Structures are given as structure tokens and as C-alpha cells.
VOGU-3710 file (C-alpha; in Angstrom, 3 decimals, decimal comma):
1> mktlidltfi> 36,918/-4,795/-2,786  35,855/-7,505/-0,507  36,670/-5,341/2,451  34,583/-2,426/1,179  31,586/-4,693/0,693  31,938/-6,095/4,270  32,035/-2,506/5,471  28,923/-1,537/3,508  27,100/-4,574/5,244  27,911/-2,971/8,678
11> lngtlgiict> 26,821/0,459/7,537  23,482/-0,816/5,987  22,780/-2,837/9,134  23,352/0,338/11,178  20,847/2,148/8,910  18,476/-0,701/9,527  18,689/-0,520/13,285  17,875/3,280/12,986  14,797/2,444/10,897  13,744/-0,262/13,414
21> ilvlisiksn> 13,969/2,338/16,119  11,795/4,711/14,088  9,192/2,044/13,476  9,070/1,194/17,200  8,573/4,794/18,080  5,532/4,934/15,710  4,297/1,675/17,048  1,195/3,251/18,952  -1,120/3,360/16,021  -0,977/-0,131/14,776
31> rnvniylaim> 0,961/-2,494/17,086  0,665/-5,668/14,797  1,685/-4,007/11,730  4,615/-2,152/13,146  5,859/-5,137/15,085  6,020/-7,269/12,015  7,896/-4,548/10,128  10,231/-3,929/12,963  11,012/-7,682/13,341  11,764/-8,028/9,649
41> ifgtsirfis> 14,018/-4,863/9,555  15,783/-5,758/12,816  16,481/-9,335/11,869  17,875/-8,223/8,515  20,021/-5,465/10,105  21,504/-7,834/12,713  22,477/-10,179/9,885  24,271/-7,533/7,915  26,133/-6,380/10,835  27,106/-9,825/11,917
51> rgflaltdqa> 28,155/-10,857/8,428  30,275/-7,771/7,943  32,014/-8,088/11,355  32,697/-11,726/11,008  34,150/-11,191/7,460  36,447/-8,421/8,530  37,805/-10,488/11,294  38,250/-13,413/9,182  35,938/-15,761/10,835  34,954/-17,845/7,839
61> erilyfsqsm> 33,764/-20,888/9,757  31,374/-18,553/11,800  29,969/-17,237/8,598  29,384/-20,625/7,234  27,547/-21,804/10,424  25,578/-18,536/10,610  24,454/-18,882/7,037  23,454/-22,508/7,205  21,153/-21,874/10,217  18,272/-21,372/7,689
71> yfvfgfalpc> 16,583/-18,724/9,803  15,560/-16,942/6,578  12,603/-19,472/6,256  10,852/-17,228/8,728  11,121/-14,426/6,069  8,011/-15,853/4,155  5,558/-15,619/6,912  6,519/-12,196/8,224  5,892/-10,205/5,013  2,535/-12,050/4,612
81> lyfkhlifpq> 1,454/-11,272/8,144  2,687/-7,628/7,765  0,703/-6,977/4,465  -2,364/-8,788/5,961  -2,511/-6,590/9,014  -1,726/-3,556/6,915  -4,867/-4,128/4,742  -7,033/-5,872/7,371  -5,986/-4,349/10,627  -6,754/-6,274/13,927
91> lrfeyksllh> -7,355/-4,798/17,196  -5,374/-7,489/19,082  -2,579/-9,782/18,446  -3,866/-13,086/16,961  -2,208/-15,993/18,544  -3,164/-18,165/15,607  -0,654/-16,142/13,548  2,092/-18,165/15,482  0,861/-21,293/13,409  2,727/-19,772/10,471
101> filptilmie> 6,019/-20,364/12,173  5,698/-24,035/13,061  6,818/-25,404/9,663  9,746/-22,813/9,336  11,005/-23,936/12,836  10,822/-27,636/11,953  12,705/-26,993/8,668  15,370/-24,958/10,343  15,966/-27,503/13,227  16,158/-30,456/10,679
111> nnfhllgnfl> 18,543/-28,612/8,488  20,834/-27,783/11,398  20,687/-31,064/13,485  19,147/-33,756/11,188  17,057/-35,190/14,144  14,388/-36,710/11,945  16,886/-37,803/9,275  19,092/-39,585/11,745  16,061/-41,235/13,311  14,738/-42,542/9,993
121> daelkgviif> 18,320/-43,080/8,736  17,321/-41,114/5,549  18,615/-38,018/3,774  15,906/-35,458/3,888  17,620/-32,519/2,294  15,401/-33,085/-0,878  12,255/-33,050/1,295  13,384/-29,840/3,149  13,956/-28,091/-0,169  10,629/-29,202/-1,485
131> lfvvqaiyyf> 8,742/-27,897/1,626  10,818/-24,575/1,577  9,872/-24,038/-2,141  6,104/-24,762/-1,559  6,065/-22,525/1,366  7,836/-19,804/-0,455  5,476/-20,002/-3,390  2,451/-20,225/-1,276  3,380/-16,936/0,700  4,468/-15,166/-2,357
141> svvffmlrnn> 1,082/-15,909/-4,216  -1,025/-14,960/-1,103  0,853/-11,573/-0,829  0,646/-10,791/-4,465  -3,082/-11,428/-4,858  -3,859/-9,631/-1,512  -1,938/-6,522/-2,797  -3,168/-6,606/-6,246  -6,739/-6,899/-5,135  -6,729/-4,528/-2,233
151> iwkktsqlem> -4,136/-1,987/-2,919  -2,689/-2,056/-6,476  -6,151/-2,370/-8,123  -6,837/0,326/-10,575  -9,014/3,196/-9,194  -12,373/3,600/-10,986  -13,286/6,797/-12,748  -15,170/7,787/-9,630  -12,845/6,895/-6,967  -11,008/9,706/-5,332
161> eteqtvlmkr> -7,296/8,677/-5,037  -5,840/10,345/-2,048  -2,199/11,015/-1,139  -2,562/8,074/1,334  -3,604/5,852/-1,472  -0,777/6,805/-3,655  1,696/6,352/-0,915  0,307/3,018/0,051  0,778/1,908/-3,548  4,257/3,054/-3,684
171> wtlvlfstft> 5,361/1,673/-0,242  3,968/-1,823/-0,879  5,322/-1,951/-4,475  8,817/-1,121/-3,204  8,603/-3,618/-0,351  7,023/-6,347/-2,563  9,713/-5,766/-5,223  12,349/-6,219/-2,563  10,909/-9,459/-1,339  10,617/-10,638/-4,985
181> lllirlfivi> 14,186/-10,013/-5,633  15,331/-11,768/-2,417  13,244/-14,714/-3,329  14,695/-15,171/-6,804  18,213/-14,903/-5,422  17,363/-17,541/-2,640  15,934/-19,929/-5,287  19,157/-19,557/-7,382  21,262/-20,272/-4,261  19,145/-23,235/-3,193
191> ffmqndefis> 19,002/-24,893/-6,542  22,420/-24,229/-8,058  24,832/-23,489/-5,350  24,307/-26,043/-2,508  26,544/-28,844/-1,062  25,285/-32,168/-0,034  25,076/-31,746/3,699  23,047/-28,625/4,477  21,019/-25,759/2,940  23,053/-22,505/3,079
201> dnyfvwinsa> 22,358/-18,734/2,207  25,938/-17,794/1,890  26,033/-16,446/-1,537  25,220/-13,048/-3,244  24,348/-11,604/0,045  25,287/-8,101/-1,255  22,094/-8,414/-3,372  20,029/-8,561/0,001  22,041/-5,626/1,201  21,474/-3,476/-1,873
211> awfvvflmil> 17,645/-4,324/-1,903  17,175/-3,628/1,762  19,183/-0,328/1,363  16,372/0,955/-0,855  13,787/0,165/1,712  15,847/1,759/4,488  16,540/4,810/2,306  12,761/5,229/1,609  11,930/5,220/5,416  14,789/7,626/6,371
221> tsptilsgyi> 14,152/10,094/3,619  10,388/10,051/3,599  9,076/10,978/7,181  5,511/10,627/6,100  5,978/6,930/5,623  6,223/6,533/9,387  4,636/9,609/10,816  1,592/9,791/8,345  1,720/6,572/6,402  2,645/3,340/8,217
231> teiskaskav> 1,177/4,530/11,352  -2,038/5,502/9,775  -2,201/3,305/6,726  -4,235/0,601/8,178  -6,748/3,127/9,629  -6,954/4,774/6,189  -7,515/1,449/4,419  -10,575/0,825/6,727  -11,821/4,254/7,316  -11,078/5,920/3,955
241> efqpkqisnw> -9,589/9,285/4,536  -10,763/11,417/1,636  -8,610/14,479/0,842  -8,954/14,856/-2,977  -6,934/17,563/-4,434  -9,367/18,170/-7,255  -12,597/16,173/-7,505  -12,839/16,967/-11,171  -9,617/15,358/-12,211  -8,710/18,268/-14,540
251> rikpttkisn> -6,073/17,709/-17,242  -4,350/20,324/-19,168  -3,616/18,074/-21,918  -6,923/16,921/-23,731  -7,915/13,441/-22,494  -9,112/12,646/-26,128  -7,986/13,751/-29,476  -9,922/16,836/-30,826  -11,037/16,309/-34,331  -14,192/18,299/-34,421
261> aqdlqlsnkm> -13,587/21,606/-36,325  -15,817/23,471/-33,940  -14,105/21,940/-30,869  -10,647/22,787/-32,405  -11,713/26,407/-32,755  -12,957/26,451/-29,263  -9,791/24,872/-27,964  -7,571/27,540/-29,550  -9,716/30,130/-27,921  -9,672/28,498/-24,451
271> nlrleeyflr> -6,101/27,121/-24,228  -4,778/30,163/-22,323  -7,497/30,100/-19,771  -7,763/26,518/-18,985  -6,216/26,759/-15,449  -8,343/29,939/-14,660  -11,525/27,847/-15,634  -10,358/24,840/-13,468  -9,734/27,032/-10,461  -12,996/28,890/-10,881
281> ideviekkny> -14,937/25,659/-10,940  -13,161/24,048/-8,013  -13,603/27,303/-5,985  -17,312/27,206/-6,539  -17,388/23,502/-5,233  -15,627/24,501/-2,020  -17,611/27,621/-1,231  -21,052/26,989/-2,609  -23,572/24,062/-2,330  -25,148/24,336/-5,839
291> flnpgftiee> -24,751/20,633/-6,397  -26,985/19,865/-3,283  -29,861/20,837/-5,435  -31,062/17,631/-7,113  -32,070/19,163/-10,396  -28,840/21,209/-10,790  -27,748/21,261/-14,331  -24,731/22,193/-16,448  -26,520/25,186/-17,790  -27,018/26,348/-14,224
301> latkleipks> -23,498/25,809/-13,357  -22,478/27,852/-16,497  -24,712/30,671/-15,301  -23,242/30,715/-11,752  -19,692/30,662/-13,201  -20,586/33,301/-15,889  -18,948/30,869/-18,338  -20,585/30,041/-21,795  -22,227/26,498/-21,629  -20,294/25,519/-24,740
311> hlnflfkyhs> -16,969/26,255/-22,809  -18,167/24,183/-19,848  -19,223/21,258/-21,995  -15,763/21,459/-23,768  -13,977/21,290/-20,395  -15,746/18,148/-19,255  -15,511/16,591/-22,791  -11,740/17,073/-23,237  -10,142/18,276/-19,933  -11,733/16,084/-17,311
321> etsfsdfkkv> -11,686/12,419/-16,620  -15,043/12,692/-15,138  -18,291/13,377/-16,723  -20,532/16,181/-15,513  -23,097/13,575/-14,063  -20,239/11,666/-12,276  -18,850/14,867/-11,311  -22,090/15,742/-9,302  -22,035/12,332/-7,673  -18,572/12,777/-6,315
331> vrikkaleli> -19,233/16,358/-5,054  -22,395/15,108/-3,338  -20,712/12,024/-1,711  -17,803/14,345/-0,626  -20,337/16,406/1,001  -22,010/13,359/2,616  -18,637/12,230/4,015  -18,179/15,744/5,589  -21,641/15,466/7,187  -20,861/11,929/8,430
341> edgylktntf> -17,591/13,165/10,043  -19,545/15,952/11,681  -21,917/13,432/13,292  -24,970/14,050/11,024  -26,095/10,377/11,356  -26,128/10,524/15,098  -29,625/12,129/14,899  -30,497/11,564/11,290  -30,978/8,565/8,880  -29,161/7,602/5,759
351> eslalkvgft> -32,329/8,437/3,861  -32,222/11,950/5,258  -28,553/12,249/4,310  -29,247/11,182/0,760  -31,889/13,902/0,334  -29,681/16,573/2,007  -26,744/16,097/-0,348  -28,888/16,183/-3,544  -29,987/12,642/-4,252  -33,680/11,988/-4,969
361> tyntfytsfk> -33,711/8,445/-3,521  -31,689/6,364/-1,115  -31,081/3,824/-3,747  -29,069/6,286/-6,045  -27,271/7,623/-2,893  -26,275/4,003/-2,058  -25,113/3,148/-5,476  -23,205/6,417/-5,895  -21,570/6,093/-2,380  -20,274/2,672/-3,151
371> evtglapqkf> -19,008/3,705/-6,577  -17,076/6,720/-5,048  -15,732/5,162/-1,736  -15,574/1,510/-2,536  -17,867/0,815/0,565  -21,418/0,697/1,260  -22,746/3,334/3,603  -23,089/1,203/6,542  -19,806/-0,549/6,156  -18,100/2,844/5,903
381> idsqinlvia> -19,732/3,778/9,283  -18,574/0,517/10,751  -15,037/1,107/9,658  -15,217/4,458/11,368  -16,310/2,781/14,588  -13,465/0,417/14,283  -10,943/3,149/13,728  -12,094/5,044/16,987  -11,834/1,675/18,942  -8,394/1,256/17,473
//
């Protein structure tokens, strides 16, 4: 059984090396983000391969020496820097990021060579563990709140959740869950399974291997993570790429319970045609510009679609997560985004854009734009400029 586990370390490490190569290949888009990710994966992979090889060749002393090196303290700053640059991309490497590695370096050297302890003639293992724990909790908290506030936040009713957004949430959740599991394992090892001389990581390494295997597998089986996600995700977080499948957020199952007798009767009548109605409405949105008329009403939409107004009201009441008024906002902002992408603002003002897409004032346009995209109009333009520079 032990031999089998050691073989899996080598195989898993090999998968990690392949993932490292894939990340490095995709490094062009965001060098900081991918380098941090590549370092984490490469370091982890080398550890698994070395551990498996040393165990298979019965080099127990080398394993012990390797595990007490405490290099894993660098594993707190790296995920934090990775997620930070994923959410807030930088154009150049920030040398101040190296400050994050000063304390881990000191802790690692002291744990291995006891230089300060010998100089002071004192046992500093307790101090090392204390600083280790404080550092771990600090970085864990920073990463958690950073992800919660910027990626995992619940999308508002008006926000258009794109495939990129969904993928970002899934990827960061998998990676953060992996780090959380590894941190729990490490705390158990540090507090309950240590000798008196040094801090070692030589227990339950298979948990690390299993957790990272999930990450490696996600990268290898989901090409979009590298080709369309990790390489583009920082750009997407700044320059919101909107590719909504259905602006209206249609739902076959009623969003609220239908208790009104008249609505129940209408529901029975419309059930078999719901998807047809959804497609007709979405087709009108794509091909026509009815909503660019400031006074466009649901009655007029019903007439254009040749659908009874009562049916249309029913659809927005029970089968859409967006009210008709909010629906108009999203359609208009989507059109505004298309015009911005086509260079409309190079020769026109925001006020002109607001009127062109159906808003009667710039203030209502500004409020709606921020509700839908999460960014004020000018900030959105600035993010586009940064994207082009990057």
C-alpha cells in the first residue's frame, strides 16, 4: 500500500509538471498571474516527485530533512499574490511583492539552522510557530475577503452573469478550497505531531497530493481554464466582457407560486408554448431596436410580438427574474456596450450615448449602467484602456 501511495506521488507530480508547462505557455496575457500560479504548481509537483522517489528508494533520512526545511511557509503569500493579481491585474511586476517573502525566509532559516536561537541561547520554536500561525491566518483572511467581495459576491438582479464570471467563481472556489484543506492539515501537523527540535511537514502528505490532483485535473480537462479563462480572466474582471445568453433570465419553472385563479388558468394555457415565447422575445431583442425608444411600453412589445399583453405580463411576472422595466435597462445598456466597443465615444459624449440607447437623461443612464455592469461609465472606459495597454 505504501509503495502504491509513493507511486501516486510521482504520477501526480508529473501531472503537475504538465500543468506548469501549460500555464507557462499561456503566460503572454498576464505574466504576474500566471507566474505565481506556475510557481505554486511547479513547487508542489517537485515536492511530490521527490517525496515519491525518496520513499521508493528507502531514503527516510532525506525525506525527514526535506520535510523539515519548512519551505511551505512560502505557500501563504503565493496564493494571496495570485488572487490579488487575478482580481486587480498589474501591468508590471511589483518589486514590493517580494516583501511578502521576508518573514517566511527568516522562519525557514531559523527552523533549519537555529542561528538566532543559538545567538540568544533560547528555544525559539514556540515563537516560530506563533509567527507561522499569525501569517497563515492573515493571508487566509485576506484571500477569503478579497474573493468574497470581488468574485463570489451574489450577482444583482440586473447584473449579466457571463460564462467568464461563472468560470471564475468555480475556479477560485476550487483553488481556495484546496488551500483551506492544506492549511487545516498543516495546523493539525504543527500542533499535534511535532518533535522538540524542529517543525516538520512529514505527515499526511497524501492529503496534499489528493487536493492538488483535483486542481491538476481541472486544468487538464478544461482547456478553457487556460486558453479562455486564466489567460483572460484578469482582463475580464477589469473590462467586463458581456456575453449574456439571455438578458431576460427566463425560467421554465415559475419563479413564484401561482395562486391567482386567473393566472393559473393562463398558466395551463401557456405551459406548452413557454419556450416559443422566450425565443420570440429574445429574437426581437437581437434583431430590432424597439427598446431604444424612450417611451417603449410592454403594450407596444406585445403588439410587435403579436402576443396578448396579458401573456406578456404573465411571462415577466412568473417566468423571468427581471421585471419589464429592469429588462429595458439591461437591453439598453447592452446596446450601449456594443456602441462603446464600436468606438462611439471617440466622437460623441456620454450624454449623446444615453439618449441614443433610449434614456431620457444622463443621470438615469449613469445609474442603470452602474447597476448592470457594476462600474460607472468612465471607470468602464478606463478599464478598457488598461486592457488595451496590457
